[in-house]
C-alpha positions as a Markdown table, in Angstrom:
| # | Residue | x | y | z |
|---|---|---|---|---|
| 1 | Unk | 0.0 | 0.0 | 0.0 |
| 2 | Unk | 2.9 | 2.4 | 0.6 |
| 3 | Unk | 6.4 | 3.1 | -0.6 |
| 4 | Unk | 9.1 | 2.9 | 2.1 |
| 5 | Unk | 12.1 | 5.3 | 2.1 |
| 6 | Unk | 13.8 | 5.6 | 5.4 |
| 7 | Unk | 16.0 | 8.4 | 4.0 |
| 8 | Unk | 13.1 | 10.7 | 4.9 |
| 9 | Unk | 13.3 | 9.9 | 8.6 |
| 10 | Unk | 15.9 | 12.6 | 9.4 |
| 11 | Unk | 13.9 | 15.2 | 7.6 |
| 12 | Unk | 10.7 | 14.1 | 9.4 |
| 13 | Unk | 12.5 | 14.5 | 12.8 |
| 14 | Unk | 14.0 | 17.9 | 11.8 |
| 15 | Unk | 10.8 | 19.4 | 10.5 |
| 16 | Unk | 8.8 | 18.0 | 13.4 |
| 17 | Unk | 11.1 | 19.6 | 15.9 |
| 18 | Unk | 11.3 | 22.9 | 14.1 |
| 19 | Unk | 7.6 | 23.4 | 13.5 |
| 20 | Unk | 6.6 | 22.2 | 16.9 |
| 21 | Unk | 8.9 | 24.8 | 18.5 |
| 22 | Unk | 7.7 | 27.5 | 16.1 |
| 23 | Unk | 4.0 | 26.6 | 16.7 |
| 24 | Unk | 4.5 | 26.7 | 20.5 |
| 25 | Unk | 6.2 | 30.1 | 20.2 |
| 26 | Unk | 3.5 | 31.4 | 17.9 |
| 27 | Unk | 0.7 | 30.6 | 20.3 |
| 28 | Unk | 2.7 | 32.0 | 23.3 |
| 29 | Unk | 3.2 | 35.3 | 21.4 |
| 30 | Unk | -0.6 | 35.4 | 20.6 |
| 31 | Unk | -1.4 | 35.2 | 24.3 |
| 32 | Unk | 1.2 | 37.8 | 25.1 |
| 33 | Unk | -0.3 | 40.1 | 22.5 |
| 34 | Unk | -3.8 | 39.7 | 24.0 |
| 35 | Unk | -2.3 | 40.6 | 27.4 |
| 36 | Unk | -0.6 | 43.7 | 26.0 |
| 37 | Unk | -3.8 | 44.8 | 24.4 |
| 38 | Unk | -5.7 | 44.0 | 27.6 |
| 39 | Unk | -8.3 | 42.1 | 25.6 |
| 40 | Unk | -10.3 | 39.3 | 27.0 |
| 41 | Unk | -9.3 | 35.8 | 25.6 |
| 42 | Unk | -11.9 | 34.6 | 23.2 |
| 43 | Unk | -12.9 | 31.2 | 21.8 |
| 44 | Unk | -10.5 | 31.8 | 18.9 |
| 45 | Unk | -7.6 | 31.8 | 21.4 |
| 46 | Unk | -8.7 | 28.7 | 23.2 |
| 47 | Unk | -9.3 | 26.7 | 20.0 |
| 48 | Unk | -5.8 | 27.5 | 18.7 |
| 49 | Unk | -4.5 | 26.3 | 22.0 |
| 50 | Unk | -6.4 | 23.1 | 21.6 |
| 51 | Unk | -5.1 | 22.8 | 18.0 |
| 52 | Unk | -1.5 | 23.2 | 19.3 |
| 53 | Unk | -2.1 | 20.4 | 21.9 |
| 54 | Unk | -3.3 | 18.1 | 19.1 |
| 55 | Unk | -0.4 | 19.1 | 16.9 |
| 56 | Unk | 2.2 | 18.4 | 19.6 |
| 57 | Unk | 0.5 | 15.0 | 20.2 |
| 58 | Unk | 0.7 | 14.3 | 16.4 |
| 59 | Unk | 4.4 | 15.3 | 16.3 |
| 60 | Unk | 5.3 | 13.1 | 19.4 |
| 61 | Unk | 3.7 | 10.1 | 17.7 |
| 62 | Unk | 5.2 | 10.9 | 14.3 |
| 63 | Unk | 8.7 | 11.4 | 15.5 |
| 64 | Unk | 8.6 | 8.2 | 17.6 |
| 65 | Unk | 7.6 | 6.4 | 14.4 |
| 66 | Unk | 10.4 | 8.2 | 12.4 |
| 67 | Unk | 13.0 | 6.9 | 14.9 |
| 68 | Unk | 11.8 | 3.4 | 14.1 |
| 69 | Unk | 11.8 | 4.2 | 10.4 |
| 70 | Unk | 15.5 | 5.0 | 10.7 |
| 71 | Unk | 16.1 | 1.3 | 11.7 |
| 72 | Unk | 14.2 | -0.2 | 8.8 |
| 73 | Unk | 16.5 | -2.5 | 6.8 |
| 74 | Unk | 14.3 | -5.0 | 5.0 |
| 75 | Unk | 11.3 | -2.9 | 3.7 |
| 76 | Unk | 7.8 | -3.7 | 4.9 |
| 77 | Unk | 8.9 | -7.1 | 6.4 |
| 78 | Unk | 11.1 | -5.3 | 8.9 |
| 79 | Unk | 9.7 | -5.3 | 12.5 |
| 80 | Unk | 10.8 | -1.6 | 12.8 |
| 81 | Unk | 8.6 | -0.8 | 9.8 |
| 82 | Unk | 5.6 | -2.2 | 11.6 |
| 83 | Unk | 6.4 | 0.0 | 14.6 |
| 84 | Unk | 6.7 | 2.9 | 12.3 |
| 85 | Unk | 3.4 | 2.1 | 10.6 |
| 86 | Unk | 1.6 | 1.8 | 14.0 |
| 87 | Unk | 2.6 | 5.3 | 15.1 |
| 88 | Unk | 1.9 | 6.8 | 11.7 |
| 89 | Unk | -1.6 | 5.2 | 11.8 |
| 90 | Unk | -2.3 | 6.6 | 15.2 |
| 91 | Unk | -1.0 | 10.1 | 14.5 |
| 92 | Unk | -3.1 | 10.2 | 11.3 |
| 93 | Unk | -6.3 | 10.1 | 13.4 |
| 94 | Unk | -5.3 | 13.2 | 15.3 |
| 95 | Unk | -4.4 | 15.2 | 12.2 |
| 96 | Unk | -8.1 | 16.0 | 11.4 |
| 97 | Unk | -9.0 | 17.6 | 14.8 |
| 98 | Unk | -5.6 | 19.5 | 14.7 |
| 99 | Unk | -6.2 | 21.1 | 11.4 |
| 100 | Unk | -10.0 | 21.6 | 12.0 |
| 101 | Unk | -9.4 | 23.4 | 15.3 |
| 102 | Unk | -6.8 | 25.6 | 13.6 |
| 103 | Unk | -9.3 | 26.6 | 10.9 |
| 104 | Unk | -12.1 | 27.0 | 13.4 |
| 105 | Unk | -9.8 | 29.4 | 15.4 |
| 106 | Unk | -9.4 | 31.5 | 12.3 |
| 107 | Unk | -13.1 | 31.6 | 11.6 |
| 108 | Unk | -13.8 | 32.5 | 15.3 |
| 109 | Unk | -11.3 | 35.4 | 15.0 |
| 110 | Unk | -13.3 | 36.6 | 11.9 |
| 111 | Unk | -16.5 | 36.5 | 14.0 |
| 112 | Unk | -14.8 | 38.4 | 16.7 |
| 113 | Unk | -13.9 | 41.1 | 14.2 |
| 114 | Unk | -16.9 | 41.1 | 11.9 |
| 115 | Unk | -19.8 | 40.2 | 14.2 |
| 116 | Unk | -21.2 | 43.7 | 14.3 |
| 117 | Unk | -23.7 | 45.8 | 12.4 |
| 118 | Unk | -22.6 | 46.1 | 8.8 |
| 119 | Unk | -20.5 | 42.9 | 8.6 |
| 120 | Unk | -23.0 | 40.4 | 9.9 |
| 121 | Unk | -22.9 | 38.5 | 6.6 |
| 122 | Unk | -19.3 | 37.6 | 7.1 |
| 123 | Unk | -20.0 | 36.4 | 10.6 |
| 124 | Unk | -22.9 | 34.2 | 9.4 |
| 125 | Unk | -20.7 | 32.7 | 6.6 |
| 126 | Unk | -18.0 | 32.0 | 9.2 |
| 127 | Unk | -20.6 | 30.1 | 11.3 |
| 128 | Unk | -21.5 | 28.0 | 8.3 |
| 129 | Unk | -17.9 | 27.2 | 7.5 |
| 130 | Unk | -17.3 | 26.2 | 11.2 |
| 131 | Unk | -20.2 | 23.7 | 10.9 |
| 132 | Unk | -18.8 | 22.3 | 7.6 |
| 133 | Unk | -15.4 | 22.1 | 9.1 |
| 134 | Unk | -16.7 | 19.9 | 12.0 |
| 135 | Unk | -18.6 | 17.8 | 9.5 |
| 136 | Unk | -15.4 | 17.3 | 7.5 |
| 137 | Unk | -13.2 | 16.4 | 10.5 |
| 138 | Unk | -15.3 | 13.9 | 12.3 |
| 139 | Unk | -15.8 | 11.5 | 9.4 |
| 140 | Unk | -12.2 | 12.0 | 8.4 |
| 141 | Unk | -11.0 | 10.8 | 11.7 |
| 142 | Unk | -13.4 | 7.9 | 11.9 |
| 143 | Unk | -12.5 | 6.7 | 8.4 |
| 144 | Unk | -8.8 | 7.0 | 9.4 |
| 145 | Unk | -9.5 | 4.6 | 12.3 |
| 146 | Unk | -11.3 | 2.0 | 10.2 |
| 147 | Unk | -9.1 | 2.4 | 7.1 |
| 148 | Unk | -8.2 | -1.3 | 7.4 |
| 149 | Unk | -10.3 | -4.2 | 8.7 |
| 150 | Unk | -9.3 | -5.0 | 11.4 |
| 151 | Unk | -7.4 | -1.7 | 12.2 |
| 152 | Unk | -4.4 | -3.6 | 13.5 |
| 153 | Unk | -3.8 | -5.2 | 10.1 |
| 154 | Unk | -2.6 | -1.8 | 9.0 |
| 155 | Unk | 0.8 | -2.5 | 10.7 |
| 156 | Unk | 0.6 | -6.2 | 11.4 |
| 157 | Unk | -0.2 | -7.7 | 8.0 |
| 158 | Unk | 1.7 | -7.5 | 4.8 |
| 159 | Unk | -1.5 | -7.8 | 2.8 |
| 160 | Unk | -4.1 | -5.9 | 4.9 |
| 161 | Unk | -7.7 | -5.5 | 3.7 |
| 162 | Unk | -8.0 | -1.7 | 3.4 |
| 163 | Unk | -10.0 | 0.9 | 1.5 |
| 164 | Unk | -8.4 | 2.6 | -1.4 |
| 165 | Unk | -6.4 | 4.9 | 0.9 |
| 166 | Unk | -5.1 | 7.2 | -1.8 |
| 167 | Unk | -8.6 | 8.0 | -3.1 |
| 168 | Unk | -9.9 | 8.6 | 0.4 |
| 169 | Unk | -6.9 | 10.8 | 1.2 |
| 170 | Unk | -7.0 | 12.9 | -2.0 |
| 171 | Unk | -10.7 | 13.6 | -1.5 |
| 172 | Unk | -10.2 | 14.9 | 2.0 |
| 173 | Unk | -7.1 | 16.9 | 1.1 |
| 174 | Unk | -8.9 | 18.7 | -1.8 |
| 175 | Unk | -11.9 | 19.4 | 0.4 |
| 176 | Unk | -9.6 | 20.9 | 3.0 |
| 177 | Unk | -7.9 | 23.1 | 0.4 |
| 178 | Unk | -11.3 | 24.3 | -0.8 |
| 179 | Unk | -12.3 | 25.2 | 2.8 |
| 180 | Unk | -9.0 | 27.1 | 3.3 |
| 181 | Unk | -9.4 | 29.0 | 0.0 |
| 182 | Unk | -12.9 | 30.1 | 1.1 |
| 183 | Unk | -11.6 | 31.2 | 4.5 |
| 184 | Unk | -8.8 | 33.2 | 2.8 |
| 185 | Unk | -11.2 | 35.0 | 0.4 |
| 186 | Unk | -14.0 | 35.5 | 2.9 |
| 187 | Unk | -12.9 | 38.8 | 4.6 |
| 188 | Unk | -11.1 | 40.4 | 1.6 |
| 189 | Unk | -14.1 | 41.7 | -0.2 |
| 190 | Unk | -15.5 | 43.3 | 2.9 |
| 191 | Unk | -12.1 | 44.9 | 4.0 |
| 192 | Unk | -11.7 | 46.5 | 0.5 |
| 193 | Unk | -15.1 | 48.3 | 1.1 |
| 194 | Unk | -13.8 | 50.0 | 4.3 |
| 195 | Unk | -13.1 | 53.7 | 4.3 |
| 196 | Unk | -9.4 | 53.3 | 5.0 |
| 197 | Unk | -6.4 | 54.5 | 3.0 |
| 198 | Unk | -5.4 | 52.2 | 0.2 |
| 199 | Unk | -2.2 | 51.5 | 2.0 |
| 200 | Unk | -4.1 | 50.5 | 5.2 |
| 201 | Unk | -6.6 | 48.4 | 3.3 |
| 202 | Unk | -3.8 | 46.5 | 1.5 |
| 203 | Unk | -2.0 | 46.1 | 4.9 |
| 204 | Unk | -5.1 | 44.5 | 6.5 |
| 205 | Unk | -5.7 | 42.3 | 3.4 |
| 206 | Unk | -2.1 | 41.3 | 3.5 |
| 207 | Unk | -2.5 | 40.1 | 7.1 |
| 208 | Unk | -5.5 | 37.9 | 6.1 |
| 209 | Unk | -3.6 | 36.7 | 2.9 |
| 210 | Unk | -0.8 | 35.2 | 5.1 |
| 211 | Unk | -3.0 | 32.1 | 5.1 |
| 212 | Unk | -2.1 | 31.5 | 1.5 |
| 213 | Unk | 1.1 | 29.8 | 2.7 |
| 214 | Unk | -1.1 | 27.0 | 4.0 |
| 215 | Unk | -2.8 | 26.5 | 0.7 |
| 216 | Unk | 0.6 | 26.4 | -1.1 |
| 217 | Unk | 2.0 | 23.7 | 1.3 |
| 218 | Unk | -1.2 | 21.8 | 0.9 |
| 219 | Unk | -0.9 | 21.7 | -2.8 |
| 220 | Unk | 2.7 | 20.7 | -2.7 |
| 221 | Unk | 1.8 | 17.9 | -0.2 |
| 222 | Unk | -0.9 | 16.6 | -2.6 |
| 223 | Unk | 1.4 | 16.7 | -5.7 |
| 224 | Unk | 4.3 | 15.0 | -3.9 |
| 225 | Unk | 2.5 | 12.3 | -1.8 |
| 226 | Unk | -0.4 | 11.1 | -4.0 |
| 227 | Unk | 0.5 | 8.0 | -6.0 |
| 228 | Unk | -2.9 | 6.8 | -7.3 |
| 229 | Unk | -6.1 | 5.4 | -5.8 |
| 230 | Unk | -4.4 | 2.7 | -3.7 |
| 231 | Unk | -1.0 | 4.3 | -3.0 |
| 232 | Unk | 0.3 | 7.1 | -0.8 |
| 233 | Unk | 3.9 | 7.8 | 0.2 |
| 234 | Unk | 3.5 | 7.9 | 4.0 |
| 235 | Unk | 7.0 | 9.0 | 4.7 |
| 236 | Unk | 6.8 | 12.1 | 2.5 |
| 237 | Unk | 3.2 | 12.8 | 3.7 |
| 238 | Unk | 4.5 | 12.8 | 7.3 |
| 239 | Unk | 7.2 | 15.3 | 6.3 |
| 240 | Unk | 4.7 | 17.6 | 4.6 |
| 241 | Unk | 2.2 | 17.2 | 7.4 |
| 242 | Unk | 4.7 | 18.8 | 9.8 |
| 243 | Unk | 5.2 | 21.8 | 7.5 |
| 244 | Unk | 1.5 | 22.2 | 6.5 |
| 245 | Unk | 0.0 | 22.0 | 10.0 |
| 246 | Unk | 2.8 | 24.0 | 11.6 |
| 247 | Unk | 2.4 | 26.8 | 9.1 |
| 248 | Unk | -1.4 | 26.7 | 9.6 |
| 249 | Unk | -1.0 | 27.3 | 13.3 |
| 250 | Unk | 1.5 | 30.0 | 12.8 |
| 251 | Unk | -0.6 | 31.8 | 10.2 |
| 252 | Unk | -3.6 | 31.6 | 12.5 |
| 253 | Unk | -1.7 | 33.6 | 15.1 |
| 254 | Unk | 0.0 | 36.2 | 12.9 |
| 255 | Unk | -3.1 | 38.5 | 12.6 |
| 256 | Unk | -3.1 | 39.0 | 16.4 |
| 257 | Unk | 0.5 | 40.3 | 16.6 |
| 258 | Unk | 0.0 | 44.0 | 15.9 |
| 259 | Unk | 0.0 | 44.9 | 19.7 |
| 260 | Unk | 3.4 | 43.2 | 20.0 |
| 261 | Unk | 4.9 | 45.2 | 17.1 |
| 262 | Unk | 3.4 | 48.5 | 18.3 |
| 263 | Unk | 4.6 | 47.9 | 21.8 |
| 264 | Unk | 8.1 | 47.1 | 20.6 |
| 265 | Unk | 8.2 | 50.2 | 18.4 |
| 266 | Unk | 7.0 | 52.4 | 21.3 |
| 267 | Unk | 9.6 | 51.1 | 23.7 |
| 268 | Unk | 12.4 | 51.4 | 21.1 |
| 269 | Unk | 11.4 | 55.0 | 20.2 |
| 270 | Unk | 10.9 | 56.0 | 23.9 |
| 271 | Unk | 14.2 | 54.5 | 25.0 |
| 272 | Unk | 16.0 | 56.3 | 22.2 |
| 273 | Unk | 14.5 | 59.7 | 22.7 |
| 274 | Unk | 13.7 | 60.0 | 26.3 |
| 275 | Unk | 16.3 | 58.6 | 28.7 |
| 276 | Unk | 14.6 | 60.2 | 31.7 |
| 277 | Unk | 11.4 | 58.3 | 31.0 |
| 278 | Unk | 13.2 | 55.0 | 30.8 |
| 279 | Unk | 14.9 | 55.7 | 34.1 |
| 280 | Unk | 11.7 | 56.5 | 35.8 |
| 281 | Unk | 10.1 | 53.1 | 35.1 |
| 282 | Unk | 8.7 | 51.0 | 32.3 |
| 283 | Unk | 8.1 | 52.8 | 29.1 |
| 284 | Unk | 4.5 | 52.8 | 28.0 |
| 285 | Unk | 2.8 | 54.0 | 24.8 |
| 286 | Unk | 0.4 | 56.9 | 25.8 |
| 287 | Unk | -1.6 | 56.2 | 22.7 |
| 288 | Unk | -1.9 | 52.6 | 23.8 |
| 289 | Unk | -3.0 | 53.7 | 27.2 |
| 290 | Unk | -5.6 | 55.9 | 25.7 |
| 291 | Unk | -6.9 | 53.1 | 23.5 |
| 292 | Unk | -7.0 | 50.8 | 26.5 |
| 293 | Unk | -9.4 | 53.2 | 28.2 |
| 294 | Unk | -11.5 | 53.6 | 25.1 |
| 295 | Unk | -11.7 | 50.0 | 24.1 |
| 296 | Unk | -12.7 | 46.8 | 25.8 |
| 297 | Unk | -12.1 | 43.6 | 23.8 |
| 298 | Unk | -11.9 | 45.6 | 20.6 |
| 299 | Unk | -15.3 | 47.3 | 21.3 |
| 300 | Unk | -16.3 | 50.7 | 22.3 |
| 301 | Unk | -17.1 | 51.9 | 25.9 |
| 302 | Unk | -20.6 | 52.8 | 26.9 |
| 303 | Unk | -20.0 | 56.5 | 27.0 |
| 304 | Unk | -20.4 | 59.5 | 24.8 |
| 305 | Unk | -16.9 | 61.0 | 24.2 |
| 306 | Unk | -18.5 | 64.4 | 23.9 |
| 307 | Unk | -20.1 | 64.0 | 27.3 |
| 308 | Unk | -23.7 | 63.9 | 26.0 |
| 309 | Unk | -23.3 | 67.0 | 23.8 |
| 310 | Unk | -23.4 | 65.3 | 20.4 |
| 311 | Unk | -24.5 | 67.7 | 17.7 |
| 312 | Unk | -23.6 | 65.8 | 14.5 |
| 313 | Unk | -23.4 | 62.4 | 16.1 |
| 314 | Unk | -25.6 | 59.4 | 15.5 |
| 315 | Unk | -26.2 | 56.3 | 17.6 |
| 316 | Unk | -23.4 | 54.1 | 16.2 |
| 317 | Unk | -24.1 | 50.8 | 18.1 |
| 318 | Unk | -25.7 | 49.4 | 21.1 |
| 319 | Unk | -22.5 | 50.0 | 23.0 |
| 320 | Unk | -22.6 | 53.8 | 22.9 |
| 321 | Unk | -22.7 | 57.1 | 21.1 |
| 322 | Unk | -19.9 | 58.5 | 19.0 |
| 323 | Unk | -19.7 | 61.5 | 16.7 |
| 324 | Unk | -18.0 | 61.5 | 13.3 |
| 325 | Unk | -15.3 | 63.8 | 14.6 |
| 326 | Unk | -14.6 | 61.5 | 17.5 |
| 327 | Unk | -14.2 | 58.5 | 15.2 |
| 328 | Unk | -11.9 | 60.5 | 12.9 |
| 329 | Unk | -9.8 | 61.5 | 15.9 |
| 330 | Unk | -9.5 | 57.8 | 16.9 |
| 331 | Unk | -8.5 | 56.8 | 13.4 |
| 332 | Unk | -5.8 | 59.4 | 13.3 |
| 333 | Unk | -4.3 | 58.6 | 16.7 |
| 334 | Unk | -1.6 | 56.3 | 15.2 |
| 335 | Unk | -0.8 | 52.6 | 15.2 |
| 336 | Unk | -3.7 | 50.2 | 15.8 |
| 337 | Unk | -4.3 | 46.6 | 15.2 |
| 338 | Unk | -6.4 | 45.2 | 12.4 |
| 339 | Unk | -9.5 | 44.6 | 14.6 |
| 340 | Unk | -9.6 | 48.3 | 15.6 |
| 341 | Unk | -9.0 | 49.5 | 12.1 |
| 342 | Unk | -12.0 | 47.5 | 10.8 |
| 343 | Unk | -14.3 | 48.5 | 13.6 |
| 344 | Unk | -13.4 | 52.2 | 13.3 |
| 345 | Unk | -14.0 | 52.1 | 9.5 |
| 346 | Unk | -17.2 | 50.2 | 10.0 |
| 347 | Unk | -18.4 | 52.7 | 12.6 |
| 348 | Unk | -17.6 | 55.7 | 10.3 |
| 349 | Unk | -19.5 | 54.0 | 7.4 |
| 350 | Unk | -22.5 | 53.6 | 9.7 |
| 351 | Unk | -22.4 | 57.2 | 10.9 |
| 352 | Unk | -22.3 | 58.4 | 7.3 |
| 353 | Unk | -25.2 | 56.2 | 6.3 |
| 354 | Unk | -27.4 | 57.6 | 9.1 |
| 355 | Unk | -26.7 | 61.2 | 8.3 |
């Protein structure tokens, strides 16, 4: 059913170690960014953490199998190959929840950003994709368990009775790529409608387009590993699974890093221009402090910034009153993250529509 090439084992171990470490670092930085922003942790944060746990479990199983693969001398008849096949079989079951939770985390992040007034359509589509992602993952994992009858024949028998594994695998991989392409394109059309500068719109779109790396690695994985209806190169698939899933988790975290970048820039700028401030204590971004008092979990406070004296203002949302001037002031204050940019542009569009 599979081709054996133990020359791939060192590469499997190397990519597994590297992308596990990078994924752990990516999720840690995500939580640090939330802390800097003083934003409440959302379901998108917890699901990416769950995805990371699944990925680490996959990598532990896979690298244990790769160590056995290094010892294979006599092809599929070698006992070490059976050990390798057993671990590869088990880790394959956990791949589906790992990638599904990663994609769901991205969709929940979209809902956190777009689940207000004028972008409800995006939030609804995200919910639909979340449901479809769950429907994709559960059967995928179940079929992976019962790919051979009995399951233990996958590693114990030289002639196991199995489904056409290549066909099953290619169908699920293409479906996954379609899901990821939809997720990639979903927010772009809405972001381009925002009343932001062209540079800022392209910047926000660029953040969302980082997910294209996942699609690229997925396509490469399919081209390299698929060998027909009944064949799949498991060793090369294991290698590209490391890269594909690791990049997926990293890409899911990258859109949340703007507070880290802004904080670093503020500290570097302040330490370089104001030695007295750095000697007095920790350096803080006054604009960040102002935003911290005006925002809560990327929303607006329940207060009128003009102290109830709105003349040109309109009721912007259930969370409070803001005038057009106050929105423009917030937009001009400086560096913000993508969530704030989208919400401010959305708020301004709503105020204009109600004039």
